[in-house]
C-alpha positions as CSV (number, residue, x, y, z in Angstrom):
1,M,-43.4,4.0,47.5
2,A,-46.7,4.6,47.7
3,G,-47.1,8.0,49.9
4,G,-43.2,8.4,49.7
5,K,-41.2,9.9,47.1
6,V,-39.6,8.4,44.4
7,V,-36.3,8.2,44.0
8,K,-34.9,8.4,40.7
9,P,-31.4,6.6,39.7
10,K,-28.3,8.9,39.2
11,I,-27.8,7.4,35.7
12,E,-25.1,10.2,35.4
13,K,-23.0,9.5,38.3
14,Y,-23.2,6.0,37.8
15,F,-21.6,6.4,34.7
16,L,-19.0,8.3,36.4
17,I,-18.1,6.2,38.5
18,S,-17.8,3.5,36.5
19,M,-15.6,5.1,33.9
20,R,-13.6,6.3,36.7
21,D,-13.6,2.4,37.9
22,E,-12.2,1.5,34.5
23,I,-9.3,4.0,34.5
24,S,-8.3,2.7,38.1
25,A,-8.4,-0.6,36.5
26,L,-6.3,0.5,33.3
27,L,-4.0,2.5,35.7
28,H,-3.4,-0.7,37.9
29,F,-2.7,-2.9,34.9
30,L,0.0,-0.5,33.8
31,K,1.5,-0.3,37.0
32,H,1.6,-4.1,37.5
33,Q,2.3,-5.9,33.8
34,W,3.8,-3.4,32.6
35,Y,5.9,-6.1,30.8
36,I,2.5,-7.7,29.0
37,V,1.9,-4.1,27.5
38,A,5.8,-3.8,26.5
39,V,5.0,-7.1,24.4
40,V,2.2,-5.9,22.5
41,V,3.9,-2.5,21.9
42,S,7.1,-4.1,20.5
43,L,5.0,-6.9,18.3
44,G,3.0,-3.8,17.0
45,V,6.4,-2.0,16.1
46,F,7.3,-4.7,14.4
47,A,4.2,-5.5,12.5
48,V,4.3,-1.8,11.2
49,S,7.8,-2.0,9.6
50,V,7.2,-5.4,7.7
51,Y,3.7,-5.0,7.1
52,N,4.8,-1.0,5.7
53,P,0.6,-0.4,5.7
54,L,0.9,3.2,4.7
55,P,2.1,4.3,0.8
56,P,4.7,6.7,0.0
57,S,3.5,10.2,-0.9
58,R,6.4,10.6,-3.7
59,I,7.4,8.0,-6.3
60,R,9.3,8.6,-9.6
61,I,8.6,6.9,-13.2
62,A,11.1,7.1,-15.4
63,S,9.8,8.8,-18.6
64,G,11.9,8.5,-21.8
65,Q,13.0,10.7,-24.4
66,V,11.6,14.1,-24.4
67,N,8.8,15.0,-26.7
68,S,8.2,10.7,-26.9
69,T,5.7,8.8,-26.4
70,F,6.6,7.9,-23.1
71,E,7.0,11.3,-21.7
72,V,3.0,12.1,-23.2
73,I,2.0,9.2,-21.1
74,A,3.8,9.5,-17.9
75,K,2.6,13.2,-17.7
76,R,-0.5,12.3,-17.9
77,Y,-0.3,9.5,-14.9
78,Q,1.6,12.1,-13.0
79,T,-1.8,14.6,-13.0
80,I,-3.8,11.5,-12.4
81,L,-2.0,10.4,-9.5
82,A,-1.4,13.5,-8.1
83,K,-5.2,13.7,-7.7
84,G,-4.7,10.7,-5.4
85,G,-2.6,12.5,-3.3
86,V,0.8,11.1,-4.5
87,E,3.8,13.5,-6.2
88,V,5.4,12.0,-9.2
89,E,8.7,12.9,-10.6
90,L,9.6,12.1,-14.0
91,V,13.0,10.7,-14.5
92,T,14.4,11.7,-18.3
93,T,16.3,8.9,-19.8
94,R,17.3,8.1,-23.6
95,G,14.4,5.0,-23.9
96,A,13.1,1.7,-22.9
97,I,16.6,-0.2,-22.3
98,E,17.7,3.1,-20.0
99,N,14.2,3.2,-18.1
100,L,14.7,-0.3,-17.4
101,R,18.0,-0.1,-15.6
102,A,17.0,2.9,-13.9
103,L,14.6,0.7,-12.3
104,R,16.8,-2.1,-11.5
105,D,19.5,-0.1,-10.1
106,G,16.7,1.3,-8.0
107,S,16.6,5.1,-9.5
108,V,13.1,5.0,-10.1
109,D,9.6,3.2,-8.5
110,I,7.9,2.9,-12.3
111,A,9.7,2.7,-15.7
112,L,8.0,2.4,-18.7
113,S,8.8,-0.2,-21.4
114,Q,7.6,-1.4,-24.5
115,G,6.7,-5.2,-25.6
116,G,9.8,-7.5,-26.1
117,V,12.3,-5.0,-24.2
118,T,13.9,-7.7,-21.7
119,L,16.7,-6.9,-19.5
120,S,19.1,-9.7,-17.7
121,D,19.8,-9.1,-14.1
122,A,16.3,-8.3,-13.4
123,S,14.7,-11.1,-11.1
124,D,13.2,-8.3,-8.8
125,I,11.2,-6.5,-11.2
126,V,7.3,-7.3,-12.2
127,S,4.8,-6.1,-15.2
128,L,2.0,-4.1,-14.1
129,G,1.0,-5.3,-17.6
130,S,0.1,-3.2,-20.4
131,I,-1.4,0.2,-20.1
132,G,-1.7,1.0,-24.1
133,Y,-0.9,0.4,-27.2
134,L,2.4,1.5,-29.2
135,P,1.9,1.9,-32.8
136,L,5.0,0.9,-35.1
137,W,4.6,3.8,-37.8
138,Y,6.6,3.6,-41.3
139,F,6.7,6.9,-42.6
140,H,7.5,7.2,-46.5
141,R,8.0,9.7,-49.1
142,G,6.1,9.4,-52.3
143,E,2.6,7.8,-53.4
144,P,0.6,5.4,-50.4
145,L,2.3,1.9,-51.1
146,G,-1.6,0.5,-50.6
147,G,-0.8,-3.1,-49.9
148,A,2.7,-3.8,-51.1
149,N,4.9,-6.2,-49.5
150,I,6.9,-2.7,-47.8
151,F,10.3,-5.2,-48.1
152,E,9.8,-5.8,-52.1
153,V,9.3,-2.0,-52.9
154,S,12.2,-0.6,-50.5
155,R,14.7,-2.6,-52.0
156,G,17.5,0.6,-53.0
157,K,15.8,2.9,-50.4
158,R,17.4,4.4,-47.6
159,I,15.3,3.4,-44.3
160,S,15.5,4.7,-40.6
161,I,15.7,2.4,-37.9
162,G,16.4,4.5,-35.0
163,L,19.4,4.4,-32.9
164,E,20.8,0.7,-31.3
165,G,19.0,0.1,-28.1
166,S,16.0,2.5,-29.0
167,G,12.5,0.9,-28.9
168,T,12.2,1.4,-32.4
169,R,15.1,-0.7,-33.1
170,I,14.3,-3.7,-30.8
171,V,11.0,-3.5,-32.6
172,A,12.4,-3.0,-36.6
173,D,15.1,-5.4,-35.6
174,S,12.3,-8.2,-34.4
175,I,10.7,-7.4,-38.1
176,L,13.8,-7.4,-40.2
177,N,15.2,-11.0,-38.6
178,L,12.1,-12.5,-40.1
179,I,12.6,-11.6,-43.7
180,P,15.4,-13.7,-45.9
181,P,19.2,-12.3,-46.1
182,D,19.3,-11.3,-49.6
183,V,15.8,-9.0,-49.0
184,R,17.6,-7.3,-46.4
185,S,20.8,-6.9,-47.4
186,A,19.2,-4.5,-50.7
187,L,17.3,-2.1,-48.3
188,I,19.8,0.8,-47.2
189,L,19.3,0.5,-43.4
190,V,20.4,4.0,-41.4
191,E,20.7,4.7,-37.6
192,L,19.2,7.9,-36.9
193,T,17.4,9.9,-33.9
194,A,14.0,10.5,-33.8
195,G,14.3,13.9,-34.5
196,D,17.3,13.6,-37.0
197,S,15.0,11.1,-39.1
198,I,12.2,13.3,-39.3
199,D,14.2,15.9,-40.6
200,A,15.8,13.7,-43.0
201,L,12.5,12.5,-44.0
202,R,11.3,15.9,-44.9
203,N,14.5,17.2,-46.7
204,K,14.4,14.2,-48.6
205,S,17.7,12.5,-47.5
206,I,16.1,9.1,-46.5
207,D,12.9,7.4,-48.2
208,G,11.6,6.2,-45.1
209,M,11.4,5.9,-41.8
210,F,10.4,3.4,-38.9
211,I,9.1,4.8,-35.5
212,V,7.3,3.1,-32.2
213,A,5.3,6.2,-30.8
214,G,1.7,6.6,-29.9
215,I,0.0,8.9,-32.3
216,E,-0.1,11.2,-28.6
217,S,4.1,11.4,-29.8
218,G,5.0,15.0,-31.0
219,N,7.2,13.1,-33.3
220,V,4.3,11.4,-35.3
221,Q,1.9,14.3,-35.1
222,A,4.7,16.0,-37.1
223,L,5.2,13.7,-39.3
224,L,1.1,13.5,-39.9
225,A,1.4,17.1,-40.5
226,S,4.1,17.2,-43.0
227,P,3.6,17.4,-46.9
228,G,4.3,14.6,-49.2
229,V,4.8,12.1,-46.2
230,E,2.4,9.3,-46.2
231,V,1.6,6.6,-43.2
232,Y,2.0,2.4,-44.9
233,D,-0.5,0.0,-44.8
234,F,0.4,-3.6,-43.1
235,S,-1.3,-5.6,-45.1
236,M,0.8,-8.5,-43.3
237,A,-0.3,-7.3,-39.9
238,D,-1.8,-10.1,-38.9
239,G,0.9,-12.3,-40.5
240,L,3.2,-10.0,-38.3
241,T,1.5,-10.7,-35.5
242,R,1.4,-14.6,-35.4
243,Q,5.3,-14.5,-35.3
244,L,5.7,-11.4,-33.1
245,P,3.4,-12.3,-29.8
246,F,4.2,-9.4,-28.0
247,M,2.3,-7.4,-30.8
248,E,-1.4,-6.8,-31.8
249,V,-3.5,-5.4,-35.0
250,V,-4.1,-1.7,-34.6
251,K,-6.6,-0.2,-37.3
252,V,-6.4,3.5,-38.0
253,P,-10.0,3.9,-39.5
254,L,-11.0,5.9,-43.2
255,G,-11.0,10.0,-42.2
256,A,-9.7,8.9,-38.2
257,L,-6.8,11.6,-38.8
258,G,-8.6,14.2,-40.9
259,L,-12.2,14.4,-43.2
260,S,-11.9,16.6,-45.8
261,P,-10.0,15.5,-47.4
262,A,-9.7,11.7,-45.5
263,K,-6.5,11.0,-44.3
264,P,-6.0,7.9,-44.3
265,A,-8.4,7.6,-47.3
266,A,-8.8,4.0,-46.4
267,D,-8.6,2.0,-43.0
268,T,-4.8,1.6,-42.6
269,L,-3.8,-1.4,-40.6
270,M,-0.6,-1.6,-38.2
271,V,0.9,-3.9,-36.1
272,A,1.8,-2.7,-31.8
273,T,3.5,-3.3,-29.4
274,T,2.5,-2.0,-25.9
275,T,3.0,0.4,-23.3
276,I,4.6,-1.9,-20.5
277,A,4.7,-0.3,-16.6
278,L,7.4,-2.0,-15.0
279,S,8.1,-1.7,-10.9
280,R,10.2,-3.7,-8.5
281,N,8.5,-6.0,-7.0
282,T,9.1,-4.1,-3.6
283,L,6.3,-1.2,-4.8
284,H,3.9,-0.4,-2.0
285,P,0.7,-2.1,-3.1
286,A,-1.3,1.0,-2.4
287,I,0.7,2.7,-5.1
288,Q,0.1,-0.3,-7.5
289,H,-3.7,0.1,-7.3
290,L,-3.3,3.5,-7.8
291,F,-1.7,3.2,-10.8
292,L,-3.7,0.6,-12.2
293,K,-6.6,2.3,-11.2
294,S,-5.1,5.4,-12.9
295,V,-4.8,2.8,-16.1
296,S,-8.6,1.7,-16.0
297,T,-9.8,5.9,-16.0
298,I,-7.6,6.9,-19.0
299,Y,-9.3,4.0,-20.7
300,R,-12.5,4.3,-20.1
301,E,-12.2,8.1,-20.6
302,K,-11.4,7.1,-24.4
303,V,-7.9,8.8,-23.7
304,S,-6.3,6.8,-26.0
305,F,-6.4,6.3,-29.5
306,F,-6.5,3.0,-30.4
307,D,-9.2,0.8,-28.2
308,R,-8.8,-2.8,-27.0
309,P,-11.7,-5.8,-26.6
310,G,-11.2,-5.9,-22.9
311,G,-9.5,-2.2,-22.2
312,F,-6.2,-2.1,-20.4
313,P,-4.5,-2.4,-18.3
314,A,-4.1,-6.1,-19.7
315,F,-1.3,-8.8,-19.8
316,I,0.2,-9.2,-23.8
317,D,4.1,-9.5,-23.2
318,K,4.6,-12.2,-21.1
319,S,8.9,-11.8,-20.4
320,T,8.2,-10.2,-17.2
321,P,6.9,-11.7,-14.0
322,R,3.5,-10.4,-13.5
323,S,2.9,-8.2,-10.0
324,K,0.3,-10.2,-7.9
325,I,-1.1,-6.9,-7.4
326,A,-1.6,-6.2,-10.7
327,E,-2.9,-10.0,-11.6
328,R,-6.1,-9.4,-8.8
329,Y,-6.6,-5.5,-10.5
330,T,-7.1,-7.2,-13.6
331,A,-9.1,-10.0,-12.4
332,N,-11.3,-8.2,-9.9
333,G,-11.1,-4.4,-11.0
334,Q,-10.8,-2.1,-8.0
335,L,-11.3,-2.6,-4.1
336,P,-14.4,-2.2,-3.1
337,L,-13.8,0.4,-0.6
338,D,-12.0,2.6,-3.4
339,Q,-15.4,4.2,-4.0
340,Y,-15.7,5.3,-0.9
341,L,-12.0,5.9,1.3
342,P,-9.0,7.8,0.1
343,H,-6.6,4.9,-2.0
344,W,-4.5,4.7,0.6
345,L,-6.7,3.8,3.3
346,A,-8.6,1.4,0.8
347,S,-4.9,-0.2,0.5
348,F,-4.5,-0.5,3.7
349,L,-7.7,-2.4,4.9
350,S,-7.2,-4.9,1.9
351,V,-3.4,-5.3,3.2
352,S,-4.4,-5.4,6.9
353,W,-7.9,-7.0,7.2
354,F,-6.5,-9.9,9.2
355,W,-4.4,-7.8,11.0
356,L,-7.0,-5.8,12.1
357,V,-9.7,-8.3,12.8
358,A,-7.5,-10.5,15.0
359,L,-6.4,-7.5,16.8
360,V,-10.4,-6.7,17.2
361,F,-10.6,-10.3,18.6
362,V,-7.8,-9.9,20.9
363,A,-9.3,-6.3,22.3
364,Y,-12.7,-8.1,23.0
365,Q,-11.2,-10.9,24.9
366,L,-9.5,-8.7,26.8
367,T,-12.8,-6.8,27.5
368,Q,-14.3,-9.7,28.6
369,F,-11.5,-10.3,31.0
370,T,-10.9,-7.2,32.4
371,P,-14.2,-7.2,35.0
372,S,-12.3,-11.0,36.0
373,Y,-9.1,-9.6,36.6
374,R,-9.9,-6.9,38.8
375,K,-11.9,-8.7,41.0
376,V,-8.9,-11.3,40.9
377,M,-6.7,-8.6,41.4
378,F,-8.5,-7.6,44.6
379,E,-9.0,-10.9,46.2
380,V,-5.2,-11.3,46.0
381,V,-4.7,-8.0,47.8
382,L,-7.2,-9.1,50.0
383,S,-6.0,-12.0,51.1
384,D,-2.7,-10.3,51.9
385,L,-4.4,-7.5,53.9
386,Y,-6.4,-10.4,55.8
387,G,-3.1,-11.7,56.7
388,R,-1.1,-8.8,57.5
389,L,-4.8,-8.0,60.0
390,F,-4.6,-11.6,61.2
391,A,-1.2,-11.4,62.6
392,I,-1.6,-8.5,63.6
393,Y,-4.1,-9.8,66.0
394,R,-2.6,-12.6,66.9
395,T,0.9,-10.6,68.6
396,A,-2.3,-8.2,70.1
397,D,-3.4,-11.1,71.7
398,E,-0.3,-12.5,72.8
399,A,1.3,-9.2,73.8
400,R,3.0,-8.5,77.6
401,L,4.0,-5.5,77.5
402,V,2.7,-1.5,76.7
403,E,5.6,-1.1,74.7
404,E,4.4,-4.0,72.7
405,L,0.8,-3.1,72.4
406,D,2.0,0.5,71.0
407,T,4.1,-0.7,68.3
408,I,1.1,-3.1,67.2
409,G,-1.3,0.1,67.4
410,A,1.1,2.2,65.2
411,H,1.3,-0.8,62.4
412,F,-2.3,-1.3,62.6
413,K,-2.9,2.5,62.0
414,V,-0.8,2.0,58.8
415,L,-3.0,-0.4,57.7
416,A,-6.6,0.9,58.3
417,H,-4.7,3.9,56.6
418,E,-4.1,1.8,53.5
419,I,-7.6,-0.5,53.7
420,G,-9.4,2.8,54.0
421,A,-7.5,4.1,50.8
422,L,-8.1,0.8,48.7
423,W,-9.4,0.9,45.4
424,V,-12.7,-0.9,45.4
425,P,-13.6,-2.2,42.1
426,K,-17.3,-2.7,41.2
427,G,-18.8,-6.1,41.9
428,C,-16.8,-6.2,45.6
429,T,-18.4,-3.7,47.8
430,T,-19.6,-6.9,50.1
431,Q,-15.9,-8.2,50.4
432,Y,-14.5,-5.3,51.0
433,G,-17.3,-4.7,53.9
434,F,-16.3,-8.0,55.3
435,L,-12.8,-6.5,55.2
436,L,-13.9,-3.6,57.3
437,Q,-15.7,-5.6,59.7
438,A,-12.2,-7.3,60.0
439,V,-10.7,-4.3,61.2
440,Q,-13.4,-3.0,63.5
441,I,-12.8,-6.6,65.0
442,V,-8.8,-5.9,64.9
443,S,-9.6,-2.2,66.6
444,R,-11.5,-3.7,69.6
445,K,-8.6,-6.8,70.2
446,I,-6.0,-4.1,70.5
447,A,-8.2,-1.9,72.7
448,E,-9.3,-4.6,75.1
449,R,-5.4,-5.5,75.6
450,A,-4.8,-2.0,76.6
451,D,-7.7,-1.8,79.2
452,S,-6.9,-5.4,80.8
453,S,-3.2,-4.1,81.0
454,P,-2.9,-0.4,82.3
455,D,-0.2,-1.0,84.4
456,T,1.5,-3.8,82.9
457,A,-0.1,-6.1,85.6
458,P,0.7,-9.3,84.0
459,E,4.5,-8.5,84.4
460,R,4.5,-7.5,87.5
461,A,3.0,-10.5,88.7
462,L,5.1,-12.4,86.9
463,A,8.1,-10.3,88.6
464,E,6.6,-11.6,91.8
């Protein structure tokens, strides 16, 4: 205003009043519409119990025998998963078959197995994919066999094929079943554990041994360091993989195991099954995803000795149904949010994004509805107050006794106090002003009736 004082708007006060107004509206809603809140909370609890958005912080992995490839691999994943906030307990077993049984019985969350190993009554078990090669080694004494047919040159030889139910035995039997019975009968097959087989080969009690194990296995390392023990070159590797689909060809390059002298002395072909990670189909998606990401990390860091085009994880063995989470991971890679958020939060958002969007939408709609809700509820209260005021006005107009007016006045005071303490939402002050005017009108009517009947004149006149 020209020549006058400029009044600055009190923004802080406006926001404080607005905040108080919102809190009052919320309390009013909770008081009168509590059943809606109860329904929403119940639905939220139900959704959390059904969709289980938060992963466990501790899992168990069946790791096979002590000093085995499975144990080495399991310890590696134990370290990586710990960095992701998941504690891993390793459960020692006698091998792949017992790993599967422990998984089927619910004793473990993840089991390490190998291609070609199956278990009946395992409909709820799914594959997270192959996580690395598991080569079949044939170690023997004597001169290198070169490309000779192992079964022809081993007639009359004592060969360890592992114990019944072991991973080595399963693969060895798969290969032995491919050769003619007369050739197989010419072999002297013995059943020994891996440790006993190594001792027997070193002391020349046997001539050769099969073992399915990664190069990181302590057993394989012990054999590679044993004087006079050679690694067989599977010249028929391509042919074997045609007949055993769960196997692939791998190669140990010249000098990969030692440079002086070169070991092996030439490129050596081998056949390999794969280490497979299995879980129950109820394993939390976040744990599955973190495990698969760990597989990619290990392969990317070249921890594995044998490379594979396309890397790991991969679906090579087709004997077990695939995990849907693993299928999406192998097709699309890690979640985009994994680069910026902890795995559990990224997984939670990937699983619950639809419900979160729905919740935001509902919340937005409620925020749009709240102002109108406040006004509607205020109008309902106004209607009730106007009705009570009108009733007092009418009874005051019809009153004939001072006692009646006193009673009406007492009721009016209570109602006026209630109106004075009434919560008025923003945007409703005009309506409230009209209500206050109605209060003044009723107050004047009561006063007029009291002044016109100070000695209850109407009643005396009627009596006369």
